[in-house]
C-alpha positions as CSV (number, residue, x, y, z in Angstrom):
1,M,1.3,-36.5,-26.6
2,A,2.3,-34.7,-23.4
3,R,4.4,-36.6,-20.9
4,Q,2.4,-38.2,-18.1
5,A,5.1,-39.3,-15.6
6,Y,7.9,-36.9,-14.6
7,I,9.2,-34.6,-11.9
8,F,9.0,-30.9,-12.2
9,T,10.5,-28.2,-10.0
10,S,9.7,-24.5,-9.4
11,E,11.2,-21.9,-7.0
12,S,9.9,-18.8,-5.3
13,V,11.5,-16.1,-3.3
14,S,10.1,-14.0,-0.4
15,E,9.3,-10.3,-0.3
16,G,12.5,-9.8,1.6
17,H,14.7,-11.3,-1.2
18,P,16.9,-8.4,-2.5
19,D,15.4,-8.6,-6.1
20,K,11.9,-8.7,-4.7
21,L,12.6,-5.7,-2.4
22,C,13.6,-3.8,-5.5
23,D,10.4,-4.9,-7.4
24,R,8.4,-3.7,-4.4
25,I,10.0,-0.2,-4.4
26,S,9.6,0.1,-8.2
27,D,5.9,-0.9,-8.0
28,A,5.3,1.4,-5.0
29,V,6.7,4.3,-7.0
30,L,4.4,3.3,-9.9
31,D,1.4,3.2,-7.5
32,A,2.2,6.6,-6.2
33,F,2.3,8.1,-9.7
34,L,-0.9,6.4,-10.7
35,T,-2.6,7.7,-7.6
36,E,-1.5,11.2,-8.7
37,E,-2.6,10.7,-12.3
38,P,-4.1,7.5,-13.7
39,T,-2.3,8.1,-17.1
40,A,1.1,8.7,-15.5
41,R,4.1,7.2,-17.4
42,V,6.5,5.2,-15.3
43,A,9.5,3.0,-16.0
44,C,11.2,2.6,-12.6
45,E,14.2,0.5,-11.8
46,T,15.7,0.0,-8.3
47,F,19.1,-1.3,-7.2
48,A,19.8,-2.3,-3.6
49,T,23.0,-3.2,-1.8
50,T,24.6,-2.7,1.6
51,N,23.1,0.4,3.2
52,R,22.1,1.8,-0.2
53,V,19.1,2.0,-2.6
54,V,19.3,3.6,-6.0
55,I,16.2,4.4,-8.0
56,G,16.2,5.4,-11.6
57,G,14.2,5.4,-14.8
58,E,11.8,7.6,-16.8
59,V,8.5,9.1,-15.5
60,G,5.9,11.5,-16.7
61,L,2.9,13.5,-15.5
62,T,0.8,15.9,-17.5
63,D,1.7,18.7,-15.1
64,Q,5.5,19.0,-15.4
65,A,5.7,21.3,-12.4
66,R,3.9,18.7,-10.2
67,L,6.3,16.1,-11.6
68,H,9.3,17.9,-10.1
69,E,7.5,18.4,-6.8
70,F,6.6,14.7,-6.7
71,M,10.2,13.7,-6.9
72,G,10.6,14.7,-3.3
73,D,8.3,11.8,-2.2
74,I,10.4,9.0,-3.6
75,D,12.7,8.7,-0.6
76,A,9.8,8.2,1.8
77,I,8.2,5.7,-0.6
78,A,11.3,3.5,-0.6
79,R,11.8,3.7,3.2
80,A,8.2,2.7,3.8
81,C,8.6,-0.4,1.6
82,I,11.8,-1.4,3.4
83,K,10.2,-0.9,6.8
84,D,7.1,-2.9,5.8
85,I,9.2,-5.8,4.6
86,G,11.0,-5.8,7.9
87,Y,14.6,-4.7,7.4
88,E,16.2,-3.3,10.5
89,Q,19.7,-4.7,10.2
90,D,22.9,-2.8,11.0
91,K,23.9,-2.7,7.4
92,F,20.4,-2.4,5.8
93,H,17.9,-0.4,7.9
94,H,14.9,1.5,6.6
95,A,15.8,4.6,8.7
96,T,19.5,4.8,7.9
97,C,20.2,3.4,4.4
98,E,21.1,5.9,1.7
99,V,18.4,6.4,-0.9
100,T,19.4,8.0,-4.2
101,N,16.7,9.2,-6.6
102,L,17.8,9.4,-10.3
103,L,14.3,9.3,-11.9
104,H,13.9,11.8,-14.8
105,E,11.3,12.8,-17.4
106,Q,10.2,10.3,-20.0
107,S,11.9,10.5,-23.4
108,A,9.9,12.4,-25.9
109,H,10.9,10.0,-28.6
110,I,9.3,7.1,-26.7
111,A,6.3,9.1,-25.8
112,Q,5.5,10.0,-29.4
113,G,5.1,6.3,-30.3
114,V,2.9,5.5,-27.4
115,T,0.6,8.6,-27.2
116,G,-2.2,8.2,-29.7
117,E,-3.1,11.1,-32.0
118,K,-6.6,12.4,-31.8
119,G,-8.9,9.8,-33.3
120,K,-6.3,7.1,-33.4
121,D,-5.4,4.3,-30.9
122,E,-2.2,4.7,-29.0
123,G,0.6,2.4,-29.9
124,A,2.2,-0.3,-27.8
125,G,5.1,1.0,-25.6
126,D,7.5,-1.5,-27.1
127,Q,7.9,-4.4,-29.4
128,G,7.9,-7.9,-27.9
129,I,6.2,-11.2,-27.2
130,M,4.1,-12.0,-24.1
131,F,2.8,-15.4,-22.9
132,G,-0.1,-16.4,-20.7
133,Y,-0.8,-19.9,-19.4
134,A,-3.4,-21.8,-17.4
135,T,-3.8,-25.4,-16.3
136,R,-6.3,-27.4,-14.3
137,E,-3.6,-28.6,-11.9
138,T,-4.8,-26.3,-9.1
139,E,-7.9,-24.4,-8.1
140,H,-6.4,-21.1,-9.3
141,L,-5.6,-22.8,-12.7
142,M,-1.8,-22.5,-12.1
143,P,1.0,-25.0,-12.2
144,A,1.2,-26.7,-8.8
145,P,5.0,-26.4,-8.2
146,I,5.0,-22.6,-8.4
147,Q,1.7,-22.2,-6.7
148,Y,2.9,-24.1,-3.6
149,A,6.4,-22.6,-3.6
150,H,4.7,-19.2,-3.3
151,A,2.3,-20.4,-0.7
152,I,5.0,-21.7,1.6
153,L,6.9,-18.3,1.7
154,K,3.7,-16.3,2.0
155,R,2.7,-18.3,5.1
156,L,6.2,-17.9,6.6
157,T,6.0,-14.2,6.0
158,E,2.7,-14.1,7.8
159,V,4.0,-15.8,11.0
160,R,7.2,-13.7,10.9
161,K,5.3,-10.4,10.7
162,S,2.7,-11.4,13.3
163,G,5.4,-12.1,15.8
164,Q,4.5,-15.8,16.0
165,E,8.0,-16.8,14.8
166,P,10.2,-13.9,16.0
167,T,13.5,-15.4,14.9
168,L,12.7,-15.6,11.2
169,R,14.0,-12.7,9.0
170,P,12.8,-11.3,5.7
171,D,15.0,-13.0,3.1
172,A,14.0,-16.5,2.0
173,K,13.7,-18.9,-0.9
174,S,11.7,-22.0,-1.5
175,Q,11.8,-24.8,-4.1
176,I,9.3,-27.6,-4.7
177,S,9.8,-30.7,-6.8
178,L,6.6,-32.5,-7.6
179,R,6.2,-36.0,-9.1
180,Y,3.5,-36.2,-11.8
181,D,1.6,-39.4,-12.6
182,G,-1.0,-39.5,-15.3
183,G,-0.2,-35.8,-15.9
184,K,-1.3,-34.8,-12.4
185,P,0.8,-33.9,-9.3
186,V,0.8,-36.7,-6.8
187,E,3.9,-36.4,-4.5
188,V,6.5,-33.9,-3.3
189,T,9.9,-35.5,-3.9
190,S,11.9,-32.7,-2.4
191,I,11.4,-29.5,-0.4
192,V,14.1,-26.8,-0.3
193,L,13.7,-23.9,2.1
194,S,16.4,-21.4,2.9
195,T,15.4,-18.6,5.3
196,Q,17.3,-15.8,7.0
197,H,17.2,-16.1,10.8
198,E,18.2,-14.3,13.9
199,S,21.1,-16.1,15.5
200,E,24.2,-17.9,14.4
201,R,23.5,-20.3,17.2
202,Q,20.4,-21.6,15.3
203,T,21.2,-24.8,13.4
204,S,19.6,-26.1,10.2
205,A,17.7,-28.5,12.5
206,D,16.4,-25.6,14.6
207,I,15.1,-23.8,11.5
208,R,13.5,-26.9,10.2
209,A,11.7,-27.4,13.5
210,I,10.3,-23.8,13.1
211,V,9.2,-24.0,9.4
212,E,8.2,-27.6,8.9
213,P,4.7,-27.3,10.6
214,Y,3.8,-24.3,8.3
215,I,5.1,-26.1,5.2
216,R,2.9,-29.2,6.1
217,E,0.0,-26.8,6.7
218,V,0.3,-25.4,3.2
219,L,1.0,-28.6,1.1
220,P,-1.6,-31.3,0.5
221,E,-1.1,-33.9,3.2
222,A,-1.0,-36.8,0.9
223,W,1.8,-35.3,-1.2
224,I,4.4,-35.4,1.6
225,T,5.6,-39.0,2.1
226,K,8.4,-40.9,3.9
227,D,10.5,-40.5,0.8
228,T,10.2,-36.7,0.6
229,K,13.6,-35.2,1.0
230,W,13.9,-32.0,3.1
231,W,16.6,-29.5,2.6
232,V,16.2,-26.7,5.1
233,N,19.0,-24.1,5.3
234,P,21.3,-26.7,3.7
235,T,24.4,-24.6,3.9
236,G,23.9,-23.8,7.6
237,T,23.9,-20.3,9.0
238,F,21.9,-17.7,7.1
239,V,22.0,-14.5,9.3
240,I,23.4,-12.0,6.8
241,G,20.7,-11.6,4.3
242,G,18.8,-9.1,2.1
243,P,20.7,-6.4,0.2
244,D,23.5,-6.6,2.8
245,G,24.2,-10.2,1.7
246,D,23.4,-9.9,-2.0
247,T,22.6,-7.1,-4.4
248,G,19.0,-6.7,-5.6
249,L,17.7,-5.4,-8.9
250,T,14.2,-4.9,-10.3
251,G,13.0,-7.4,-12.8
252,R,15.4,-10.3,-12.2
253,K,12.8,-12.8,-11.0
254,I,10.6,-13.1,-14.1
255,I,10.1,-16.9,-13.9
256,V,9.2,-16.6,-10.2
257,D,6.8,-13.9,-11.2
258,T,5.0,-16.0,-13.8
259,Y,4.7,-19.8,-14.1
260,G,7.8,-21.2,-12.5
261,G,9.2,-22.4,-15.8
262,A,6.1,-24.5,-16.7
263,A,5.3,-22.1,-19.6
264,P,7.3,-19.9,-22.0
265,H,8.2,-16.3,-21.0
266,G,8.6,-13.5,-23.5
267,G,11.5,-12.0,-21.6
268,G,10.0,-8.8,-20.3
269,A,9.9,-8.0,-16.6
270,F,6.8,-6.4,-15.0
271,S,7.6,-4.4,-11.9
272,G,8.0,-0.6,-12.2
273,K,6.2,-0.4,-15.5
274,D,3.0,1.4,-16.1
275,P,0.3,-0.5,-18.1
276,T,1.1,1.3,-21.4
277,K,4.1,-1.1,-21.4
278,V,2.9,-4.3,-23.0
279,D,5.6,-6.3,-21.3
280,R,3.2,-6.0,-18.3
281,S,-0.3,-5.3,-19.6
282,A,-0.2,-7.8,-22.5
283,A,1.3,-10.5,-20.3
284,Y,-1.7,-9.9,-17.9
285,A,-4.1,-10.1,-20.9
286,A,-2.5,-13.3,-22.1
287,R,-2.9,-14.9,-18.7
288,Y,-6.5,-13.6,-18.5
289,L,-7.3,-15.2,-21.9
290,A,-5.6,-18.5,-21.2
291,K,-7.4,-18.8,-17.8
292,N,-10.7,-18.1,-19.4
293,V,-10.2,-20.7,-22.1
294,V,-9.6,-23.3,-19.4
295,A,-12.4,-22.0,-17.2
296,A,-14.8,-22.2,-20.1
297,G,-14.0,-25.9,-20.5
298,L,-12.4,-25.5,-23.9
299,A,-9.1,-27.1,-22.8
300,D,-7.4,-28.4,-19.7
301,R,-4.2,-26.5,-20.5
302,C,-3.7,-23.4,-22.6
303,T,-0.8,-21.2,-23.7
304,I,-1.4,-17.9,-25.4
305,Q,1.2,-15.8,-27.1
306,L,0.6,-12.1,-28.1
307,S,3.1,-10.0,-30.0
308,Y,3.4,-6.2,-30.5
309,A,5.4,-3.5,-32.3
310,I,6.2,-0.1,-30.7
311,G,3.8,2.5,-31.8
312,V,1.4,0.0,-33.4
313,A,-1.9,-0.6,-31.5
314,R,-3.1,-4.0,-32.7
315,P,-1.2,-7.2,-31.8
316,L,0.8,-8.5,-34.7
317,S,-0.2,-12.1,-33.9
318,I,-2.3,-14.2,-31.6
319,Y,-1.2,-17.8,-31.0
320,A,-2.8,-20.5,-28.9
321,D,-1.5,-24.0,-27.9
322,L,-4.0,-26.3,-26.1
323,H,-1.3,-29.0,-25.6
324,G,-3.5,-31.7,-27.0
325,T,-6.2,-31.1,-24.4
326,G,-8.6,-28.9,-26.4
327,N,-12.3,-29.6,-27.3
328,V,-11.9,-27.2,-30.2
329,S,-9.1,-26.3,-32.5
330,E,-6.4,-23.8,-31.7
331,A,-7.4,-21.8,-34.8
332,E,-10.9,-21.5,-33.5
333,I,-9.5,-20.3,-30.1
334,E,-7.4,-17.7,-31.9
335,R,-10.3,-16.3,-33.8
336,A,-12.5,-16.2,-30.7
337,L,-9.9,-14.4,-28.6
338,D,-9.7,-11.6,-31.2
339,Q,-13.5,-11.2,-31.1
340,V,-14.1,-11.2,-27.4
341,M,-11.4,-8.7,-26.2
342,D,-9.9,-5.5,-27.6
343,L,-6.2,-6.4,-27.4
344,T,-4.9,-2.9,-28.2
345,P,-2.9,-1.4,-25.2
346,R,-5.9,1.0,-24.5
347,G,-8.4,-1.9,-24.9
348,I,-6.4,-4.1,-22.4
349,R,-6.1,-1.3,-19.8
350,T,-9.8,-0.5,-20.1
351,H,-11.0,-4.1,-20.0
352,L,-8.9,-5.0,-17.0
353,G,-8.9,-1.6,-15.3
354,L,-5.2,-1.3,-15.1
355,N,-4.8,2.5,-14.6
356,K,-5.1,2.1,-10.9
357,P,-2.5,1.9,-8.0
358,I,-2.8,-1.9,-7.7
359,Y,0.8,-3.0,-8.4
360,S,2.7,-3.0,-5.1
361,R,0.8,-6.1,-4.0
362,T,2.0,-8.0,-7.2
363,A,5.7,-7.6,-6.3
364,A,6.0,-10.8,-4.3
365,Y,4.4,-14.3,-4.4
366,G,3.5,-14.2,-8.1
367,H,1.5,-12.0,-10.4
368,F,-0.7,-14.9,-11.3
369,G,-2.8,-17.5,-9.4
370,R,-4.1,-14.8,-7.0
371,A,-7.7,-14.0,-6.2
372,P,-9.2,-11.0,-8.0
373,E,-9.8,-8.1,-5.5
374,A,-12.7,-5.7,-5.0
375,D,-10.6,-2.6,-5.9
376,G,-9.5,-4.1,-9.2
377,G,-6.3,-5.8,-8.0
378,F,-5.5,-9.0,-10.0
379,S,-8.3,-8.3,-12.4
380,W,-6.6,-10.5,-14.9
381,E,-7.4,-13.5,-12.7
382,R,-11.2,-13.1,-13.3
383,T,-13.0,-15.7,-15.4
384,D,-15.8,-13.4,-16.6
385,L,-14.9,-14.0,-20.2
386,A,-15.6,-17.7,-20.2
387,E,-19.2,-17.5,-21.5
388,A,-18.3,-15.1,-24.3
389,L,-15.6,-17.5,-25.4
390,K,-17.9,-20.5,-25.4
391,R,-20.3,-18.5,-27.6
392,A,-17.5,-17.4,-30.0
393,V,-16.1,-20.8,-30.8
């Protein structure tokens, strides 16, 4: 039986965190290629440090001449991301940092395993395992600690960018510890918030005075008690931030991107990868399936695992764990999932509409627990498969 009383902690990082800035640039490059050609191939990595951004990886367009022309746009894409995030520091500024583009054409040996022959399904872009998870803890069927850790930073970003809090700067981290009773979150035991700020004259107490009202605005009122411990900028001054303070790299925040440690992770990062890469698309599909199992009332918690082999279209395995909360057996769920959705790479992309420039917006504040958008963004958050699942079990 699952534990009913415990404390669980998750962290998030803001869009200005060095790793998230790199995720944003990589996904912006991906969006640009998908705008040019919906079937473009992209595996883009970004590295950022003091006054420097390096972009590398493999890309492909049907028109190779256009591919070489397109490479000239990469510098402007990176600078636009840095500017939107808000970096105008002496040692990291969108207008003056050096941007190096090392992208090159996709390997033919990788392409041959992924591009389907006429009359055959294309294979997966790599081997691997992918997990999806859903729980009734929150309205968005996400674990509460990660959902609220994201929400705090998203709100602070809003007031920073609006000019409402002009002394806040882009780089920030949050961490929430929640006490569970009866398997449900009931109290915040500690709040950790470290945010970059304007002046060395600002103390930790000054920063807490700025951020506390917004944190209280985001968290359920009853969860913050007299016993809640606050740790705001606990080391003191945090003026030097972003890539000037710490290097950034695409794909280093995979737990922040997913379930905050409340569910397994297959190991693959998402950002900068086109949807033929099952690291990304199958993880989205697994979340979609898990969320629809819970939305259908078949369980209160659900973990789904999918596995793939490079060049092979069908998943090698489908595994479900209902954590003792199911109204049907896991075996019935596994059979039903295989019936209601085509889980080949092409089937996932078609069902979820993934060949669109919808990825830059995923680069911060989580890939899951977001509202599906009219243009197809966060399509994996829909619950439109629930009725089909109920009929299939």
